[in-house]
C-alpha positions as CSV (number, residue, x, y, z in Angstrom):
1,M,97.1,72.6,112.4
2,L,95.1,72.2,115.6
3,A,96.4,75.5,116.9
4,A,95.6,77.2,113.6
5,G,92.0,76.0,113.9
6,F,91.7,77.4,117.4
7,L,93.1,80.7,116.2
8,G,90.5,80.9,113.4
9,I,93.2,80.8,110.7
10,D,91.9,79.6,107.3
11,I,94.6,77.1,106.4
12,G,93.3,76.6,102.8
13,Y,93.5,80.4,102.2
14,Y,97.0,80.7,103.4
15,L,98.1,77.6,101.5
16,H,96.7,79.1,98.3
17,L,98.6,82.3,99.1
18,G,101.8,80.3,99.6
19,V,101.4,78.6,96.3
20,G,100.7,81.8,94.4
21,Q,103.7,83.6,96.0
22,W,106.0,80.6,95.3
23,K,105.0,80.8,91.6
24,L,106.0,84.4,91.5
25,I,109.3,83.7,93.3
26,W,110.1,80.7,91.1
27,N,109.4,82.6,87.8
28,Q,111.4,85.7,88.6
29,R,114.4,86.7,86.6
30,P,116.9,89.4,87.4
31,I,116.0,92.6,85.6
32,D,119.5,93.1,84.3
33,E,119.4,89.6,82.8
34,V,116.1,90.3,81.0
35,I,117.4,93.6,79.7
36,A,120.6,92.0,78.4
37,D,118.7,89.1,76.7
38,E,118.5,89.7,73.0
39,A,115.2,87.9,72.9
40,T,113.6,90.5,75.1
41,D,110.9,92.7,73.5
42,P,112.3,96.2,73.0
43,D,109.3,97.8,74.7
44,I,109.7,95.6,77.7
45,R,113.4,96.3,77.8
46,Y,112.7,100.1,77.7
47,Q,110.1,99.8,80.5
48,L,112.5,97.7,82.7
49,L,115.2,100.3,82.2
50,L,112.7,103.0,83.4
51,A,111.8,100.8,86.4
52,K,115.4,100.5,87.3
53,Q,115.8,104.3,87.2
54,I,112.6,104.9,89.2
55,R,113.7,102.4,91.8
56,A,117.1,104.0,92.2
57,Y,115.4,107.4,92.5
58,A,113.1,106.2,95.2
59,I,116.0,104.8,97.2
60,D,118.7,107.3,96.6
61,T,116.7,110.5,96.3
62,L,113.6,109.9,98.4
63,G,115.3,107.7,101.0
64,L,113.0,104.7,100.7
65,E,114.2,101.3,101.9
66,G,116.8,99.8,99.7
67,S,115.6,96.2,99.6
68,D,115.7,93.7,96.7
69,N,112.2,94.7,95.7
70,Y,111.7,95.4,92.0
71,T,115.1,94.0,91.0
72,T,113.5,91.1,89.2
73,Y,110.9,90.6,86.5
74,C,108.1,88.0,86.4
75,E,106.1,87.3,83.1
76,I,102.5,86.7,84.0
77,G,100.7,87.9,80.8
78,D,98.1,90.6,80.9
79,R,96.0,89.1,83.7
80,P,95.9,90.7,87.1
81,V,98.4,89.3,89.6
82,V,95.9,89.3,92.5
83,W,92.1,89.8,92.9
84,V,91.2,91.9,95.9
85,L,87.8,91.6,97.7
86,S,86.3,94.5,99.7
87,V,83.1,94.1,101.7
88,A,80.8,96.4,103.7
89,P,77.3,96.1,105.3
90,A,74.6,97.3,102.9
91,D,73.5,99.9,105.5
92,A,76.9,101.2,106.8
93,L,80.1,102.6,105.5
94,E,82.2,100.4,107.8
95,P,84.4,98.0,105.8
96,H,84.6,94.4,106.9
97,R,88.1,93.7,108.2
98,W,90.1,90.6,108.0
99,S,92.8,89.7,110.5
100,Y,96.3,88.7,109.3
101,P,99.4,87.5,111.1
102,V,102.0,90.2,111.5
103,I,100.3,93.0,109.4
104,G,97.2,93.1,111.6
105,S,93.7,93.8,110.2
106,A,93.0,95.2,106.8
107,P,89.7,96.0,104.9
108,Y,90.5,93.8,102.0
109,R,91.4,90.2,101.1
110,G,93.6,89.2,98.2
111,F,93.4,86.1,96.1
112,F,95.8,84.7,93.5
113,V,92.9,82.7,92.0
114,R,89.8,84.7,90.9
115,S,87.4,81.8,91.6
116,R,88.4,81.8,95.2
117,G,87.6,85.5,95.4
118,E,84.3,85.0,93.7
119,A,83.4,82.2,96.1
120,E,84.2,84.4,99.1
121,L,82.2,87.3,97.5
122,D,79.2,85.0,97.1
123,K,79.3,84.1,100.8
124,F,79.1,87.7,101.8
125,E,76.4,88.6,99.2
126,Q,74.2,85.8,100.5
127,R,74.4,87.5,103.9
128,G,73.3,90.8,102.5
129,Y,76.7,92.6,102.3
130,D,77.8,95.0,99.5
131,T,80.9,93.6,97.8
132,H,83.5,94.6,95.2
133,L,86.1,92.3,93.6
134,R,88.8,94.0,91.5
135,G,92.0,92.8,89.8
136,V,95.3,94.6,90.6
137,S,98.6,94.6,88.7
138,A,100.9,95.2,91.7
139,F,101.0,94.6,95.4
140,S,103.5,94.8,98.2
141,T,104.5,92.0,100.6
142,I,105.9,94.8,102.9
143,G,109.4,93.3,102.9
144,W,108.5,89.6,103.5
145,F,109.4,88.6,99.9
146,R,111.2,90.1,97.0
147,D,108.5,91.8,95.0
148,P,109.0,91.6,91.2
149,I,108.1,93.9,88.3
150,L,105.1,92.2,86.8
151,T,104.0,92.2,83.1
152,P,100.9,94.3,83.6
153,M,102.9,97.1,85.3
154,L,104.9,97.6,82.1
155,K,101.7,98.7,80.2
156,Y,101.7,101.9,82.3
157,R,102.8,105.3,81.0
158,A,106.2,106.1,82.5
159,I,104.9,108.6,85.1
160,D,102.2,106.1,86.2
161,L,104.8,103.3,86.5
162,A,106.8,105.7,88.8
163,D,103.6,106.3,90.8
164,V,103.0,102.6,91.3
165,L,106.6,101.7,92.1
166,I,107.1,104.5,94.6
167,H,103.7,103.7,96.2
168,E,104.6,100.0,96.7
169,L,108.2,100.8,97.9
170,L,106.7,103.2,100.4
171,H,104.7,100.2,101.8
172,A,107.9,98.2,102.3
173,S,109.5,101.2,104.1
174,I,106.6,102.4,106.3
175,W,103.8,100.1,107.5
176,I,101.7,100.7,110.6
177,E,100.1,97.5,111.7
178,G,96.3,97.5,111.5
179,D,96.0,101.0,110.0
180,A,95.2,100.4,106.3
181,D,93.6,103.8,105.9
182,F,96.8,105.6,107.0
183,N,99.1,103.2,105.1
184,E,97.3,103.4,101.8
185,S,96.6,107.1,101.9
186,L,100.2,107.9,102.7
187,A,101.4,105.6,99.9
188,T,99.0,107.3,97.5
189,F,100.3,110.7,98.5
190,V,104.0,109.8,98.3
191,G,103.5,107.8,95.1
192,R,102.0,110.8,93.3
193,E,104.4,113.4,94.7
194,G,107.4,111.2,94.0
195,A,106.3,110.4,90.5
196,K,105.9,114.1,89.8
197,R,109.4,114.9,91.0
198,W,110.9,112.0,89.1
199,A,109.3,113.0,85.9
200,L,110.4,116.6,86.1
201,E,114.0,115.5,86.8
202,F,114.5,112.5,84.5
203,L,111.7,112.0,82.0
204,E,112.1,113.5,78.6
205,G,109.1,115.7,78.1
206,G,108.4,115.4,81.8
207,A,106.7,118.8,82.0
208,D,104.4,117.8,79.1
209,S,103.6,114.5,80.8
210,L,102.7,116.4,84.0
211,A,100.6,118.8,82.0
212,A,98.7,115.9,80.4
213,R,98.5,114.2,83.8
214,D,97.1,117.5,85.3
215,D,93.8,116.8,83.4
216,L,93.7,113.4,85.0
217,R,94.5,115.0,88.4
218,K,91.6,117.5,87.9
219,D,89.2,114.7,87.0
220,R,90.4,112.6,89.9
221,V,89.9,115.5,92.4
222,A,86.4,116.2,90.9
223,Y,85.4,112.5,91.0
224,G,86.8,112.2,94.5
225,D,84.7,115.2,95.6
226,L,81.6,113.5,94.2
227,L,82.4,110.3,96.1
228,H,83.3,112.1,99.3
229,G,80.1,114.0,99.1
230,L,78.1,110.8,98.4
231,A,79.8,109.0,101.3
232,T,79.0,111.9,103.7
233,R,75.4,112.0,102.7
234,L,75.2,108.2,103.1
235,D,76.8,108.4,106.6
236,S,73.9,110.8,107.5
237,V,71.3,108.4,106.0
238,Y,72.7,105.4,107.9
239,S,72.6,107.4,111.2
240,L,68.9,108.1,110.9
241,D,66.5,106.4,113.3
242,V,64.4,104.7,110.5
243,S,64.0,101.2,109.3
244,R,66.7,99.4,107.3
245,E,64.4,99.3,104.2
246,E,64.1,103.1,104.4
247,K,67.8,103.5,104.7
248,L,68.4,101.3,101.6
249,A,65.8,103.2,99.6
250,A,67.5,106.5,100.5
251,K,70.9,105.0,99.7
252,A,69.7,103.9,96.2
253,H,68.4,107.4,95.6
254,Q,71.6,109.1,96.6
255,I,73.7,106.8,94.5
256,E,71.5,107.3,91.4
257,T,71.5,111.1,91.9
258,T,75.3,111.1,92.1
259,R,75.5,108.9,89.0
260,K,73.4,111.4,87.0
261,I,75.5,114.3,88.2
262,S,78.7,112.5,87.1
263,G,77.1,111.6,83.8
264,K,76.4,115.2,83.0
265,R,79.9,116.4,83.8
266,A,82.3,117.2,81.0
267,W,85.2,115.1,82.0
268,L,88.7,115.9,80.7
269,T,90.0,112.3,80.4
270,K,88.6,108.9,79.6
271,G,87.6,106.6,82.3
272,Y,85.5,109.0,84.3
273,D,82.4,108.8,82.1
274,T,79.5,107.2,84.0
275,P,77.7,104.3,82.3
276,E,74.2,103.2,83.2
277,D,75.7,100.2,85.1
278,W,77.9,102.4,87.3
279,T,78.9,100.2,90.2
280,I,79.0,102.2,93.4
281,N,78.1,100.6,96.7
282,N,79.3,100.7,100.3
283,A,82.1,98.4,99.6
284,T,83.5,100.6,96.8
285,L,83.0,103.8,98.8
286,A,84.7,102.3,101.9
287,L,87.6,101.2,99.6
288,F,87.8,104.7,98.1
289,R,88.0,106.2,101.6
290,T,90.8,103.8,102.5
291,Y,93.0,105.0,99.6
292,N,91.9,108.6,99.6
293,K,91.7,109.7,103.1
294,E,92.2,113.4,103.5
295,T,95.8,114.0,102.6
296,D,95.9,117.6,103.9
297,I,98.2,116.6,106.9
298,F,100.7,114.9,104.5
299,E,100.8,118.1,102.4
300,R,101.3,120.2,105.4
301,V,104.3,118.1,106.5
302,L,105.7,118.3,103.0
303,L,105.3,122.1,103.1
304,A,106.9,122.3,106.5
305,T,110.0,120.2,105.6
306,G,110.4,121.6,102.1
307,E,111.6,118.3,100.6
308,L,109.8,115.0,100.0
309,R,112.7,113.1,101.4
310,Q,112.6,115.0,104.7
311,A,108.8,114.6,104.8
312,I,109.2,110.8,104.4
313,A,111.6,110.8,107.3
314,V,108.9,112.4,109.4
315,F,106.3,109.9,108.2
316,E,108.7,107.1,109.2
317,M,108.5,108.3,112.8
318,C,104.8,107.3,112.8
319,E,105.6,103.6,112.8
320,E,106.1,103.7,116.6
321,E,102.8,105.6,117.1
322,L,99.4,104.3,117.9
323,E,97.8,107.4,116.4
324,P,100.0,108.5,113.5
325,E,97.8,111.4,112.5
326,A,97.8,112.8,116.0
327,F,101.6,112.5,116.1
328,L,101.9,114.4,112.8
329,E,99.7,117.2,114.2
330,R,102.0,117.4,117.3
331,W,105.0,117.4,115.1
332,L,103.6,120.3,113.0
333,E,102.8,122.3,116.1
334,Q,106.3,121.7,117.6
335,N,108.1,122.6,114.4
336,A,105.9,125.7,113.8
337,S,106.6,127.0,117.3
338,S,110.3,126.4,116.9
339,K,110.6,128.6,113.8
């Protein structure tokens, strides 16, 4: 305990994580047992069968790590499994980072208990930070524990369930300590590409599902362009040699202008309409950047290899690299010159 204090480790926080994780472990049931149970809701049984197939595809076809992840089911109701806090200064798009044993630093902090997350949020807001607390339905312990299928995950459409499972399984297969931007952007890319391929091969009406999802993809790209543009303009604002008050006023103007542009757009899908209380701040923008870093380099590797499995094998090489993107650029140059 004394050593932990000197190291700056929040014992209470990690005890709460331990209790939350123990509850998930204690309440897990093997998926096969739940499927075979006559008392199991038919919709849950169907989704669990899909999850089994998706997991097998991720391991056998994509080559992701064949751990015990997603071989069990945990009933938690419709609530989020974890609440995740993101924080950034009010006048900079630099996310606050927390340090963790083993995984290194990350620009987010998870809480099994919402009130704990809210208490931490309040502390940062009192110091003038921008904050964002969101509930999530899935997370990865990157191989430390057996991650279960959770009840909220079974509410997803089949193709979205595939996206989430492949995303999280990628984390358990490839994780670069302290580089959350690379880890999350890579998992986002592989999750989407893997789900698309799984749907075309196995999902009845997979082509129709992809066509419907294409509208979502178009909206996501357009919305992403809006946020990337806003973030770029705010970077310019924050670099100006003016007072903090002037920066914050310019920030508010840029956010409101972007909100109005978004509100006038004819979105193809629900969820991208922009209400008056549209919540965008430096914390949400920094989080967006973490999960949506430019994926051009991943796409180029996929194009060079021709198969997602081979691309993932290249991405795995990054685990030994201090600068994974620079490594991928070198790999692309070497492979282009060898052809």
